[in-house]
N, C-alpha and C positions, 0 to 999 in steps of 0.2 A: 491450353493449359491441365493442366493435370486435375481430374477431381477430387472432390471432398477425402471418399474415403480410401484413395490411393495415396492421398498426402497424409493421412491419418494414419495408415499401415508403415508408410517411409518413416512419417517419427517415430513411430513406435519399434523402430526397428534399429534410434539412433542416428538416423540421416540431419547434416548439420544443416544441411539445406533445405533440407522440408519444415525444420525446426524453425528455421529462420523467418521461411516465406508463410507460417502460421501466423507466427507474432505477428506478421507486417500486415497480416489481414487484417489480424486482431485492431491494430492500433490505427486501422482506417477506416473501422465500424465496421465494417466487409461480412453480411451473414455467412458468409464461406467460412470465414471463422469461425463462428459460433457454431455450423454445422459439425466442423474438427471438431471442435473442443467436444461438443455432447458427445460423440462418436470416444474421445480417447477418457471422457471424465470414469467410466468404471476402469481402468487402468490405474489410477489416479489414488494418491492416498498412501505410497512406498515411502516416499522420501519427506526427510527431515528438511522442516520452512522456518530460517532465523531471521525474520527482520531487524536491519540494521538500522539506527535510526540518530540523527544527534544533530545539533546548530552544522550549520554550513563552517566550509575553515577549520571542522575539530579532526580532521585525518581519517573519516570513516574509508575514501576509497584506497589511500594506503594500508588501511588497515585491512580490508578486506581484501586486498592482495597475498598480505601476509599470513592470512587466514585460510586462503586457497593454499598458500603451498602448504601451509602445515596439514587440512584437510588431506592433501592430492600425497603426498606421506605415508598415507592411510591405507593409499590404491583405491579411493571412495569420488565418482566423478560428479562434478562441482558445476552446479547451475548461477550465474549469476544477472539478474535484474535488477542496473542502477536508472532509478530513476532520475532526474532532472529538472528541473527550472525549466521551462517551457518557455521560447521566442514569441515572444504577443504576433509575430510579424506569419512564420511557417509553423508555429505548436510543435515544432520540432525541438529534440537535445541539446542545451546550451550547455552544458558543462562538459562533457564530453570523456563522461569518466572512462569508460575503456582505453584511455590515453593511460590511464596512472594503474591499471590493467593489465597494461601492454605485453607483458614477462609471460602472461600465461598464452599471448593466442595461438600462438604453434603445439599445444596442449590438446593433444584431442580429446582428454577426460572434462577439458574447460571447456562452457559454453558461454560467454559475458553479452547481453543486451545493453545498451542503454537506449534511455526512452523517453519523450516527456511528459509532463502532470496534464498537458494539454488542459491547462485552466481548470484541474483536478484540485481541491483545496485539501484533501484529507492526506496527502504525500504520498500517495500512490492515486497512479492512474487505472480507473480498470481493468485497462490494459494488459499493466504489471501483475494482477491478482490474474487476471486468465494466464498468461504466457508462463507462468512459477505453476496451473497445470498442466501445459505443455513438457516443460522442462520434467514437468515428475512419470509423466506417462514414455516419456525418453528416458527413462532410468537413471536417470540422474541421483543421486544419493540422498545430497544434498543440492535444497534450493534456496540462496540469500538474498532475502530483496532490501536493496539499500535506497530509503528515503530521503525526501528534499526536508531539510531545515527539522525545528521541533518543536511544539507549542500545542496548545489545545484542539488545534485541526490535523494533527497527525496520530492522533490514539487510533487513527484506522488501522494502521499498520498489524496490532495487537489484533485485529480479527481474522485476518488473513494467515496469519506465521503462528508456528509451534511454538516459539521461542523468540523473545523479544530482545536484540541488545539498545543500548539506549550507551551514546559514548561522548563523551563532556571532554573539555578542555580547560584545565586550570588557568587562573589566571584572567579570565574572561566575562566572566560575569553569566554564563551560562549555565552554570547547576542553581546558581540564583533565581534564575530567571525558569529553571525548571524545577523549581519548586513552588515558584509562585501559579505554576500555569496547570500545576496537577500532572505533570508531567512523571511526576514519581511513582505515580501506583501503577504506570504503564511497565512498564519493564523488567523483566527477570533474571539478566544479566545490566549490571553498572560497569562502566569501564570510562578512567581517565587515562586519557592517551596523555603521549608527551611527557610521559614519568620522571624526563628528568628537568623538568621546571623545575621552580623553586616554589611554587604554591602547590603540587601535585599533591603531596602528602597533606598537606593541610584540607584542598576542597576532601580527599578521599575522606578525611575526618570528619570533616562538613556532614556529605553525604551521608555517612556512618554512621552519626548521630542524629540527622534525621530519621534516618528508615530505624531508628530504635522504637525512638520517640516515637514512633509514625504507625510501629507495626504490630499487628493485633495479638494475644497472648497466643490466642490457637492458629495462627498464620502455619501451614501447613509447610512454605516456602521462604526463606529467606534471602530478596538477593542479593550476590556477594560483589562486593564495589572491589575490582581490578586493577592494579595500573600496569599500563604498558605504553611499547616506544615502539609504533606500529613500521620505523625505516629501518629503526634497528634489530626489531622483533622478537625483542624481550617483554616477555610475559604473555606472549602470543598461544602458546603452546597452553598457557595453564586458560586463556580465554576458550581454546577449544575442548580442554577437559569440563569445563564451567558445563558449554554449552551439551557437552552428552552428561551430562552427572543431571543437569536440567531433563533431559528426554529420556533416561534411566527412572529421574522420579515421575514424568510424567506416565511415562508405560505401566508405575505400581500401581492399581485401586481402579482403573479406570479411570485415570484423570485427561490422558492425551483423548480418548473419546468422546470425552464431555466439552474439553475444548474445542475438537473441531465441529461438533454439532453447533456450540454456539457461535462459533465462525459461520457454519454452513445458513446460518441464522442472520445475520450479522450481512453476509455478502449477500441473499437473496434480498435483505429488506434496504441493503446501495444499489445493487442494480434496479432494481422496480423504481427506485427511487429517481434515480438515474434517467430514467425512459420517459418515465410521468414527468419531468422537469424537461426534456428535448420535447415531446408532446405538446406540454403548454406554450413552450416559446414558438414552437412552430404553429399553434393557433394563433399565441398575438400575435405575430408576423405575418402570418396569409388568412385567417380567418375573420373577414368582413364586420362581422357578427363582435368579435371582441374587440375588433378594433375601435365598432361602434359605441360601446360600451368605455372604454378606456381613455375613449372621448368625452364621454359621459361623467367620467372623475375626473379628469381634469376640470372640468365645466364644474366642477361642482354639483350636478346634477345624481348623484350615485354614489356611494362609497365604496370603497377596495377589498368590502370583505362580501359583498353582493356579486363583486365579481368572479370571487376566489367561488363564492358557490356555485356559482355557472359552470363556472371551469372545470368542479367536482363533479356537479350533474352529467357535464357531458358526457365522462366517460361510464356515465353509468345509464344512458339511454343507449333504447335499439340501435344496434349497428346502422341497418340501413337507415332510417330517418337522420342521423346526425346530433346533433348537439342538441339539445331542446332550445326552444325561443328562450329566453329569459325578458321578462315583462318590465323588470325591475322595479324600484318602490315610488311613493308616490313622487309627484315633485320636489326637488328641496326648494322653500319659502325663500332660504336666504343665495341663492345662486349667486356665483362669483363675477 
Protein backbone atom coordinates (compact mmCIF):
# COMPACT_ATOMS: atom_id res chain seq x y z
CA UNK A 1 0.00 0.00 0.00
CA UNK A 2 1.21 3.52 -0.79
CA UNK A 3 2.54 5.32 2.31
CA UNK A 4 0.67 8.39 3.63
CA UNK A 5 3.47 10.84 2.66
CA UNK A 6 3.57 9.41 -0.88
CA UNK A 7 -0.22 9.53 -1.15
CA UNK A 8 -0.24 13.13 0.08
CA UNK A 9 2.35 14.05 -2.55
CA UNK A 10 0.22 12.46 -5.26
CA UNK A 11 -2.81 14.44 -4.04
CA UNK A 12 -0.80 17.66 -4.32
CA UNK A 13 0.04 16.64 -7.90
CA UNK A 14 -3.68 16.33 -8.64
CA UNK A 15 -3.84 12.54 -9.01
CA UNK A 16 -7.51 11.56 -9.22
CA UNK A 17 -6.72 8.08 -7.95
CA UNK A 18 -4.87 9.46 -4.92
CA UNK A 19 -7.68 11.91 -4.15
CA UNK A 20 -10.28 9.14 -4.33
CA UNK A 21 -8.15 6.83 -2.16
CA UNK A 22 -7.65 9.53 0.49
CA UNK A 23 -11.36 10.33 0.64
CA UNK A 24 -12.15 6.63 1.02
CA UNK A 25 -9.77 6.47 3.99
CA UNK A 26 -11.53 9.46 5.54
CA UNK A 27 -14.95 7.87 5.02
CA UNK A 28 -13.71 4.69 6.71
CA UNK A 29 -12.31 6.75 9.63
CA UNK A 30 -8.93 5.21 8.90
CA UNK A 31 -6.12 6.90 10.89
CA UNK A 32 -4.09 7.00 7.66
CA UNK A 33 -6.63 9.45 6.24
CA UNK A 34 -6.08 11.80 9.16
CA UNK A 35 -2.32 11.52 8.68
CA UNK A 36 -2.67 12.56 5.05
CA UNK A 37 -4.93 15.52 5.93
CA UNK A 38 -2.38 16.57 8.57
CA UNK A 39 0.29 16.64 5.86
CA UNK A 40 -1.93 18.45 3.35
CA UNK A 41 -3.40 21.03 5.71
CA UNK A 42 -0.66 23.66 5.28
CA UNK A 43 -1.38 23.60 1.53
CA UNK A 44 -5.08 24.39 1.92
CA UNK A 45 -6.97 27.68 1.98
CA UNK A 46 -6.68 28.60 -1.68
CA UNK A 47 -10.00 27.25 -2.96
CA UNK A 48 -13.32 29.03 -2.71
CA UNK A 49 -15.66 26.79 -0.70
CA UNK A 50 -19.35 27.05 -1.52
CA UNK A 51 -22.09 25.22 0.37
CA UNK A 52 -25.30 24.37 -1.49
CA UNK A 53 -28.18 23.34 0.74
CA UNK A 54 -31.93 23.01 0.46
CA UNK A 55 -34.79 20.51 0.83
CA UNK A 56 -34.77 17.26 -1.16
CA UNK A 57 -36.25 17.55 -4.63
CA UNK A 58 -35.54 21.22 -5.28
CA UNK A 59 -32.97 20.42 -7.95
CA UNK A 60 -29.72 21.06 -6.08
CA UNK A 61 -27.75 18.46 -8.03
CA UNK A 62 -29.09 19.63 -11.39
CA UNK A 63 -28.28 23.21 -10.43
CA UNK A 64 -24.78 22.16 -9.36
CA UNK A 65 -24.25 20.46 -12.71
CA UNK A 66 -25.25 23.63 -14.55
CA UNK A 67 -23.14 25.76 -12.21
CA UNK A 68 -20.13 23.50 -12.74
CA UNK A 69 -20.57 23.95 -16.49
CA UNK A 70 -20.44 27.74 -16.08
CA UNK A 71 -17.39 27.62 -13.79
CA UNK A 72 -15.53 25.31 -16.17
CA UNK A 73 -16.03 27.81 -18.98
CA UNK A 74 -13.84 30.11 -16.91
CA UNK A 75 -11.19 27.35 -16.93
CA UNK A 76 -11.37 26.83 -13.17
CA UNK A 77 -10.97 23.38 -11.61
CA UNK A 78 -14.04 22.22 -9.69
CA UNK A 79 -14.49 19.75 -6.85
CA UNK A 80 -17.95 18.55 -5.77
CA UNK A 81 -18.71 16.76 -2.52
CA UNK A 82 -22.33 15.63 -2.60
CA UNK A 83 -23.65 14.36 0.73
CA UNK A 84 -26.52 11.88 0.42
CA UNK A 85 -28.80 10.40 3.06
CA UNK A 86 -27.18 7.24 4.36
CA UNK A 87 -28.56 3.78 3.99
CA UNK A 88 -29.47 2.49 7.47
CA UNK A 89 -27.88 -0.82 6.48
CA UNK A 90 -24.65 0.00 4.65
CA UNK A 91 -24.18 3.65 5.74
CA UNK A 92 -23.38 4.42 2.10
CA UNK A 93 -24.80 7.09 -0.18
CA UNK A 94 -28.35 6.34 -1.33
CA UNK A 95 -29.30 8.93 -3.91
CA UNK A 96 -26.11 8.82 -5.95
CA UNK A 97 -25.96 12.47 -6.99
CA UNK A 98 -23.04 11.70 -9.27
CA UNK A 99 -25.59 10.32 -11.75
CA UNK A 100 -27.09 13.79 -12.03
CA UNK A 101 -23.61 15.23 -12.60
CA UNK A 102 -22.71 12.57 -15.18
CA UNK A 103 -22.00 15.06 -17.97
CA UNK A 104 -18.79 16.01 -16.14
CA UNK A 105 -17.42 12.49 -15.65
CA UNK A 106 -14.88 12.73 -18.47
CA UNK A 107 -13.75 16.25 -17.58
CA UNK A 108 -10.31 16.05 -15.94
CA UNK A 109 -10.94 19.47 -14.38
CA UNK A 110 -13.86 18.18 -12.31
CA UNK A 111 -13.78 15.77 -9.38
CA UNK A 112 -17.13 14.52 -8.02
CA UNK A 113 -17.71 12.40 -4.96
CA UNK A 114 -20.93 11.27 -3.27
CA UNK A 115 -20.83 10.19 0.34
CA UNK A 116 -23.30 9.32 3.07
CA UNK A 117 -24.04 11.32 6.19
CA UNK A 118 -23.44 8.12 8.19
CA UNK A 119 -25.91 9.11 10.84
CA UNK A 120 -24.54 12.62 11.20
CA UNK A 121 -27.43 15.05 11.71
CA UNK A 122 -25.66 18.23 10.68
CA UNK A 123 -26.18 17.75 6.95
CA UNK A 124 -22.45 17.18 6.48
CA UNK A 125 -20.53 14.12 7.48
CA UNK A 126 -17.19 14.65 9.19
CA UNK A 127 -15.53 13.04 6.17
CA UNK A 128 -17.14 15.59 3.83
CA UNK A 129 -15.52 18.56 5.55
CA UNK A 130 -12.14 16.82 5.54
CA UNK A 131 -12.57 15.78 1.90
CA UNK A 132 -13.10 19.42 0.96
CA UNK A 133 -9.64 20.13 2.40
CA UNK A 134 -8.19 17.34 0.25
CA UNK A 135 -9.74 18.85 -2.90
CA UNK A 136 -8.46 22.27 -1.88
CA UNK A 137 -4.91 20.92 -1.50
CA UNK A 138 -5.24 19.08 -4.83
CA UNK A 139 -5.57 22.40 -6.63
CA UNK A 140 -9.32 22.78 -7.09
CA UNK A 141 -10.22 26.45 -7.52
CA UNK A 142 -13.82 25.99 -6.37
CA UNK A 143 -15.13 23.29 -4.03
CA UNK A 144 -18.90 22.80 -3.81
CA UNK A 145 -20.39 20.96 -0.84
CA UNK A 146 -23.97 19.85 -1.43
CA UNK A 147 -25.78 18.97 1.78
CA UNK A 148 -28.87 16.92 2.45
CA UNK A 149 -32.03 18.55 3.74
CA UNK A 150 -32.56 21.96 5.28
CA UNK A 151 -33.51 22.84 8.82
CA UNK A 152 -32.06 23.73 12.17
CA UNK A 153 -29.77 20.69 12.12
CA UNK A 154 -28.32 21.63 8.74
CA UNK A 155 -26.84 24.99 9.79
CA UNK A 156 -23.50 23.21 10.12
CA UNK A 157 -22.72 23.80 6.45
CA UNK A 158 -22.21 27.48 7.24
CA UNK A 159 -19.27 26.60 9.48
CA UNK A 160 -17.14 24.93 6.79
CA UNK A 161 -17.65 27.08 3.68
CA UNK A 162 -17.10 30.67 2.58
CA UNK A 163 -20.45 31.13 0.85
CA UNK A 164 -23.78 29.43 1.57
CA UNK A 165 -26.34 29.06 -1.22
CA UNK A 166 -29.85 28.08 -0.11
CA UNK A 167 -31.98 26.53 -2.87
CA UNK A 168 -35.77 26.55 -2.55
CA UNK A 169 -38.58 25.51 -4.86
CA UNK A 170 -41.76 27.58 -5.28
CA UNK A 171 -45.15 26.19 -4.34
CA UNK A 172 -43.86 23.47 -2.02
CA UNK A 173 -44.06 25.24 1.33
CA UNK A 174 -40.29 24.88 1.80
CA UNK A 175 -39.80 28.64 1.94
CA UNK A 176 -42.25 28.93 4.84
CA UNK A 177 -40.56 26.05 6.64
CA UNK A 178 -37.20 27.74 6.11
CA UNK A 179 -38.54 30.92 7.69
CA UNK A 180 -39.89 28.98 10.68
CA UNK A 181 -36.70 26.99 11.17
CA UNK A 182 -34.50 30.06 11.27
CA UNK A 183 -32.60 28.88 8.22
CA UNK A 184 -32.86 32.32 6.59
CA UNK A 185 -30.10 33.53 8.87
CA UNK A 186 -27.65 31.14 7.22
CA UNK A 187 -27.53 31.79 3.44
CA UNK A 188 -25.44 34.39 1.68
CA UNK A 189 -27.41 33.78 -1.53
CA UNK A 190 -30.96 32.47 -1.95
CA UNK A 191 -32.05 30.71 -5.13
CA UNK A 192 -35.61 29.98 -6.16
CA UNK A 193 -35.17 27.14 -8.63
CA UNK A 194 -37.69 26.15 -11.34
CA UNK A 195 -38.40 29.77 -12.22
CA UNK A 196 -41.08 28.76 -14.74
CA UNK A 197 -43.32 27.67 -11.84
CA UNK A 198 -46.43 29.89 -11.47
CA UNK A 199 -45.50 30.62 -7.85
CA UNK A 200 -41.83 31.44 -8.51
CA UNK A 201 -42.13 35.23 -8.51
CA UNK A 202 -44.49 35.22 -5.53
CA UNK A 203 -42.09 33.02 -3.54
CA UNK A 204 -39.19 35.33 -4.39
CA UNK A 205 -41.23 38.35 -3.23
CA UNK A 206 -42.16 36.60 0.04
CA UNK A 207 -38.53 35.76 0.74
CA UNK A 208 -37.37 39.28 -0.14
CA UNK A 209 -40.05 40.82 2.09
CA UNK A 210 -38.93 38.65 4.99
CA UNK A 211 -35.31 39.62 4.42
CA UNK A 212 -36.23 43.32 4.32
CA UNK A 213 -38.08 43.02 7.64
CA UNK A 214 -35.39 41.03 9.41
CA UNK A 215 -32.36 42.77 7.94
CA UNK A 216 -30.40 44.84 10.41
CA UNK A 217 -29.80 48.43 9.42
CA UNK A 218 -26.03 48.07 9.60
CA UNK A 219 -25.98 44.64 7.91
CA UNK A 220 -22.97 44.70 5.57
CA UNK A 221 -24.29 42.01 3.18
CA UNK A 222 -27.82 41.65 1.85
CA UNK A 223 -28.44 38.14 0.45
CA UNK A 224 -29.67 38.41 -3.14
CA UNK A 225 -32.74 36.38 -4.12
CA UNK A 226 -32.25 34.84 -7.56
CA UNK A 227 -34.49 32.86 -9.91
CA UNK A 228 -33.01 29.95 -11.86
CA UNK A 229 -34.01 27.14 -14.16
CA UNK A 230 -31.35 24.50 -13.60
CA UNK A 231 -32.53 22.29 -16.46
CA UNK A 232 -32.48 25.08 -19.04
CA UNK A 233 -29.52 26.89 -17.48
CA UNK A 234 -31.39 30.17 -17.03
CA UNK A 235 -30.07 32.37 -14.24
CA UNK A 236 -27.09 30.10 -13.54
CA UNK A 237 -24.50 32.60 -14.81
CA UNK A 238 -26.11 35.23 -12.57
CA UNK A 239 -25.78 32.81 -9.66
CA UNK A 240 -22.08 32.33 -10.36
CA UNK A 241 -21.63 36.11 -10.55
CA UNK A 242 -23.37 36.46 -7.18
CA UNK A 243 -21.05 33.84 -5.67
CA UNK A 244 -18.05 35.73 -7.01
CA UNK A 245 -19.46 39.03 -5.71
CA UNK A 246 -19.79 37.52 -2.26
CA UNK A 247 -16.25 36.19 -2.47
CA UNK A 248 -14.92 39.63 -3.39
CA UNK A 249 -16.91 41.20 -0.55
CA UNK A 250 -15.44 38.67 1.88
CA UNK A 251 -11.93 39.50 0.69
CA UNK A 252 -12.41 43.13 1.70
CA UNK A 253 -11.40 44.31 5.16
CA UNK A 254 -10.37 40.85 6.34
CA UNK A 255 -13.88 39.37 6.36
CA UNK A 256 -12.77 36.11 4.73
CA UNK A 257 -10.02 35.67 7.29
CA UNK A 258 -12.46 36.25 10.16
CA UNK A 259 -15.03 33.85 8.73
CA UNK A 260 -12.46 31.12 8.23
CA UNK A 261 -11.12 31.64 11.74
CA UNK A 262 -14.65 31.20 13.10
CA UNK A 263 -15.03 28.15 10.88
CA UNK A 264 -11.87 26.61 12.34
CA UNK A 265 -13.18 27.08 15.87
CA UNK A 266 -16.52 25.50 14.95
CA UNK A 267 -14.83 22.61 13.15
CA UNK A 268 -12.50 21.82 16.04
CA UNK A 269 -15.44 21.88 18.46
CA UNK A 270 -17.46 19.58 16.17
CA UNK A 271 -14.58 17.13 15.70
CA UNK A 272 -13.92 17.02 19.45
CA UNK A 273 -17.62 16.43 20.15
CA UNK A 274 -17.71 13.60 17.59
CA UNK A 275 -14.66 11.94 19.14
CA UNK A 276 -16.03 12.24 22.67
CA UNK A 277 -19.42 10.90 21.59
CA UNK A 278 -17.75 7.87 20.00
CA UNK A 279 -15.65 7.23 23.12
CA UNK A 280 -18.68 7.54 25.39
CA UNK A 281 -20.64 5.07 23.24
CA UNK A 282 -17.70 2.65 23.46
CA UNK A 283 -17.63 3.00 27.24
CA UNK A 284 -21.38 2.45 27.52
CA UNK A 285 -21.05 -0.68 25.41
CA UNK A 286 -17.77 -2.17 26.70
CA UNK A 287 -17.01 -0.82 30.19
CA UNK A 288 -18.58 -3.07 32.88
CA UNK A 289 -18.47 -0.22 35.40
CA UNK A 290 -20.59 1.97 33.13
CA UNK A 291 -22.95 -0.92 32.46
CA UNK A 292 -23.38 -1.34 36.21
CA UNK A 293 -24.15 2.35 36.67
CA UNK A 294 -26.67 2.29 33.82
CA UNK A 295 -28.36 -0.69 35.45
CA UNK A 296 -28.61 1.29 38.68
CA UNK A 297 -30.24 4.15 36.77
CA UNK A 298 -32.73 1.72 35.27
CA UNK A 299 -33.51 0.35 38.72
CA UNK A 300 -33.98 3.83 40.17
CA UNK A 301 -30.99 3.73 42.54
CA UNK A 302 -29.03 6.34 40.58
CA UNK A 303 -29.95 9.39 38.53
CA UNK A 304 -28.72 9.93 34.92
CA UNK A 305 -26.81 13.11 35.80
CA UNK A 306 -24.57 11.19 38.17
CA UNK A 307 -23.58 8.85 35.35
CA UNK A 308 -22.89 11.83 33.10
CA UNK A 309 -20.60 13.31 35.77
CA UNK A 310 -18.82 9.99 36.04
CA UNK A 311 -18.29 9.81 32.26
CA UNK A 312 -16.95 13.37 32.16
CA UNK A 313 -14.66 12.74 35.11
CA UNK A 314 -13.32 9.61 33.45
CA UNK A 315 -11.75 11.69 30.67
CA UNK A 316 -9.88 13.76 33.23
CA UNK A 317 -8.59 10.78 35.23
CA UNK A 318 -5.03 9.43 35.12
CA UNK A 319 -4.21 7.70 31.84
CA UNK A 320 -2.77 4.66 33.63
CA UNK A 321 -5.53 4.30 36.17
CA UNK A 322 -8.41 4.70 33.75
CA UNK A 323 -11.80 5.99 34.82
CA UNK A 324 -12.31 6.67 38.53
CA UNK A 325 -14.58 4.35 40.44
CA UNK A 326 -17.89 6.10 40.96
CA UNK A 327 -19.28 5.56 44.46
CA UNK A 328 -22.77 6.78 43.62
CA UNK A 329 -25.23 8.66 45.81
CA UNK A 330 -26.95 7.21 48.89
CA UNK A 331 -29.52 4.53 48.09
CA UNK A 332 -32.80 5.84 46.75
CA UNK A 333 -35.60 5.06 49.22
CA UNK A 334 -38.09 5.01 46.34
CA UNK A 335 -36.53 2.14 44.40
CA UNK A 336 -38.87 0.91 41.69
